[in-house]
C-alpha positions, 0 to 999 in steps of 0.5 A: 490490530490497525486498519488496513490504511493505517498499515498501507501509511506506514509502510509507506512511510518506512520505504518511502523514508516519510513521516507517518502525517505526510501521507493522505489517502488522495496523494499519490505514491510517484507525484506525491510522495516520490516513489521511484519504480524500485521502491513502488517494487518495495512496496508491492512487496512490503504489502503482501509480507503485511498482509499475507496475499499474493497481488498481481504485480502489473495491476498492485503497480498500476494503483497510483494513490495510498487512498487506492492502494488501501482500496486495492489490498482490501480486494485483493484480501477478500478474495483471497480470505485474508481477515482485516480489520475495519 
């Protein structure tokens, strides 16, 4: 199984139509990767589906960077008892 970071980057690449190697942890979803609000909502939904979690949408949409999303999702998974590969 892939790490949280690998899974987040794979979903981000798919939703935003980017190459996997274009996505870095420090990248902002909107500034660097060009995500629009509709795509940001789609990303949240895809992350929830991928990890089997429920995220607070406002809190999730407030996350600005890919690395921030990895940390946020990891934290939510721990709170909801979802097993993760480190």
